[in-house]
N, C-alpha and C positions, 0 to 999 in steps of 0.2 A: 807290781802286785804278784804275789805267789799264786801258783795254780790253785784254784778253788777258793781263794781268799775273797771275802766280800767286805767292802768298806762299811763301817758303822755310820749311823746318823751323825751329822755334824761334819760331813765330808767337806774339806776345803777345796776351793777351785784352784788347785795347783798340781803340778806334776812332781816327779821325783828325779833326783840326779842320777845320771848314768854311772855305772861302775865298769871295771874292766872285764868282769865275768859276763858270760853270754846271757845268763838269766837276768842279770842287772841291766844289760843293754836292752834286752827284749822288753822287760817291764817298763823301763824309762821311755822307750819308743811308744808303747801302747798308751801310757799315761799322757804323753804329749799329744798323741793322736786324738784321744778322747776330748782333751781341752779344745783342740782345733775343730772337731766335729760339732762341739757345742758353742763355738765362737767365744771361747774363754781364754784363748792363748794371747790375745792382744791387750793393749792398755784400756780398751773400752768395748762395750757390746751394746747392741740396740735391741729393744723388745717391741713386739707387735701385739696389739690387742684390738678387740672389736668395740667400737664406741656404741653408746646407746642409740645413736641414730643409724646404726648399721654399717657405717664406714670403718675402715681400718686406719689406725694411727700408730705411729712409732715414736719411741723416745729412748734416749740412752739410759741404761741402768746405772745407778750410783754404786759406789763401792760397797755400801751397806745393803744393797739389794741383790747381790749376786747369788744369794742362797736360792732365789726363786728359779734361777737357771740351773743350778746344781740339782734341784729337786724336780726339774722338768715341769714347772708350772706355767711358764710363759711360752709364747711363740717367738723364736729368734728371727731377726730380720735376715741375718747372713749365715747362720749356722746350717748344717745339713741334717740335723735331727732335733726333734722336740723332746727327746727322751730324758735329757739331763744326765749329769754325771753318775748319780746313784744307780740309775737303771743301766747305764752303760757298764758300770763296774760289775753289776750282777750278770749282765749278758756275757761279758768277757769270762767271768768265773764259770758260767754254764758251759761255754764252749771249751774251756780248758778241762772241765770235769769230764765231758763226754770223750774228749781225745785221750785223756789220761786213763779212763776206765774202758777204753776201746769199745764204746757204744757205737754200733754201726748206723750209718745213714748220713745223708746230706743235711744241710741246714736251710731253712726257709723263713723269710719274713713276709707276711701277708699284710700289706699296708705300710709303705716305706717312705712316703713323701719325697724328700730329697736324697734318701738312700743312706743316711749316716749310720744307722744301727747295722745295716747289712755290710757297710764298709768295714766297721769294726769286726764283725764276724769273719770276713775275708782276711783282714789283717791278722787277727788272732790265729787263724788256721795257718797262714803263711809263716808267722813267727814260730809256730810249733812244728812246721814241716809236715802238716797234715794234708793229705791229698783228698779233699772233699769239695763238693760244689756248693756254692751259696746261690739259692734261688731267690729272686726278688719279684714278688707279685704285687701288682697294683693296677688300678685303672689307668694311671698316668694321665687322667683327665679330670681329676678332682672328684667330688661327690656327684652322684646321679641327680637328675632333675627332681626326683622324689623328695630329696632333702632340701626343702625350700630355704632353710637357714644358711647352710654351708655351700650348697651347689654353686651359687653365683660368685664365690670368692676365688678370684684368679690366683691369689697367693697360695692357696691349697692345691691348685692344679699344676703339677710339675710334669712337663712332657718327658717321655722316656729318654729322649736324646739328652736332655739336661741332666738326668740322673746318671746316664752312661758317662757323661763328661765329668761328673763329680767323682765317679770311680776312677776314671782315667787320671784325673788331677792328683789323686793320691797314689797312683801307680798300680791300681788293681783292675786291669782289663781282662785278666785271665781267671778262670775258675768261677765265673759268674754267669747265671742264666736269668734272663728277664722274662716274666710271664705277664703279658699286657692284656688288660681287659677287666671287667667286673668279675668278682669272685665266683658268682653263681654260673658264669659262662666258662671260666678257665680252670678253677681248682678241681672240679670233678675229674678232669683229664689227668690229674696227678695222683690218682688213687693208687696206682701201682708202685709209687716211689717209696723209698725207705728214708726215714728221717731220724736224726738224733736231737735236733733242736727245732721247735716250731714256735715262732714268735708272731703273735696276733695283735694287730692294731687296726681293727675294722670298725670300731665305734658302735655300730648299730647291732640290734638283735640278729637280724637276718645275716649280715656279713659275718658275725662271730659264729653263729650256728653253722653256716655254710662252710666256713674254714675248718672248724672242728670236725664236722662230718666228713670232709674230704681228706683231711690230713692226719687226724688222730689215729685212724686204723694203721697207718704206715709208720707211726712213731715206735721206735725200738724200746724195749724194756731198758730203763736207765736213762732214757731221753727226757728232755725238758719241754714242757709247754709253758710259754711266757705270755701273759695277757696284759697288755699295756693299760687298758682302760677299765679294769675290773672295779676299782674303787670309785672312779670318777663318774662312770656312766651306768645308771641303773639297768638299762636294757642290755648292755654288754654283760653285766654281772648275772642277770637273769638267764641269759642264753647259756653262759658257762655252767651255772648251777643246775639248770634243767638238763643240759647235756650230760653232766656228770651223774645226776640222779637217774636218768634214763638208762645209762650204761653201767650203773653200779660202780662208778669210779670213786674210791675212798682214799686215794693217795692225798696226804695232807697238803692243803694250800698254804704257801708261805708268802708273807708280805715282803715285797721288795722295797717299796716306799709308800707314799700316801695313796697311790692308785694302782701301781703295778703289782702283780702276783705271779708266782710260778708254782708248778708242782712237777715232781719227777715220777715218771711212769714206772711202776714196780712190776706190773703184770704184762705178760706177752699174750694174754688171752685175746682171741679175735674180737673185734668190735664190729657188730653187724649194723648195716645201714638202718637208721630209724625213720619214723614217719616225719614228713615235713613239719616244722614247728608251727607254721601258720598256713592258711589257704594259699595255694599258688597264686603268683601275681597275674593280674589280668593282662598285663603287657610286660615285655622285657624292660630292664633298666635302660635308660637313655642318658647319654652324656649331655652336658650343657654345650650349646653352640657358642663357641668363642671366636668370633670373627677377628677380633683384635685383642689378644691376650695382654693384659696390663697388670703385671705383678708388682708394680711400684706401690710402696706404702708411704703415704704422706706423714712427715714428722709433725710433732706438735708445733715446732717453730714454723714450718712451712704453712701449716693450717692457720696459725695466727697471722702470718704475713698475708695469706690470701684473704683473710677477713679484713685486715687493715686496708688491703688494696680495694676490696669491695666498698668499704666505708669511704675511702678517698674518692673512688669513682663516683659514688652517689653524690658526694659533695661537689665534685667537678661538674657533674651533670646539672646539679641545682644551680651552680654559678653560671653555667652556660645558658640555662633558661632565663636567669635574671639579666644576663648580658644581652641576650636576644631581645628581651622585652624592652630594655633600655634603648637598644639600637632602634627598635620600632618607634619608640616614643620620640627619639631625636629626629628620626626621619619625618615623623608627623609634624613636629615643630618646624622643621625646615619648609614643609609644604604650606603650613599655615602659621606664620610668625606670631600672630596675635592670640593664637590658641593657648599658648602657655601662660601669658599674663592674665588672660580672662579666667583660666582655670584656677590660677593662684588667687585672684580676687575673690572668686566664689568660695574658695577654701577659707580665706581670711574672714569673709563676711559670716561664714557659718560658725566661726569661733566667737564673734561678737555677740553681746547680749541684745 
């Protein structure tokens, strides 16, 4: 992909062949990396979703269903990002643009899950020979207890050591700084930093507002704000719209895909801290206690096997009860040999007119 190029809708889940030229090699590597981050480089990929009963299930995507991964609609079982190829294409283009245009500042992702999007930012910088730091901010404990729907899901709670291991597996242990903790506790401490790319994936109103309030004042003119959930989550969109309105930000918002948007800051005018969007919390955010973290997601096949096993176990238990009753009856007959014939006679008499 050429610097600044953004793929159009209809993006196919495939890379491009390498060429002998440096630019061709760089582009081919980054294309293959994006496929790997989305778990689209192999012959199959598995998707995760939340069942109506609250449990998570997984199943393999068919060849005609890969568009949902390209668009970042599903949760990948093995991928390192939920962003999908279209958003990763745009993220790469934003990084290339700020390097090309010499926009000052580091890059930060607030809300990283397994780290895939940040890995791409680090890889793009290294491929361009750009000496900047990628900051990776997350609770690394999943959602706080206040989010009753998502907080209990271990799949969404990826420990910082696992994310570090993901970076290391791709060869990116240098030029990365991890910011561990809930945003309201950690991001205000980054207020003096300078940014060229700020990527937000905080989902909620409070997380989105807190991130913008802490990071946008440090965004250089020409830098990008990327909001992952603007289209999908109303509270995220409202936080962005209210923040922009409060600070008079009129830079046009551009759609990246069905949910993600970005805009490029045109003004270097200072952004003054605004009032809190809502009343302060009565208590600080608390992580979910996870005594035994279990990120395994049951497949549909496994679930069906477990149901079949339960049915068979019920049938076995029923047969055991019948067998025990028969054994008791045999034992009784042995103790009273005439009891059986007498009982049979009574039954026969009961059938006669």
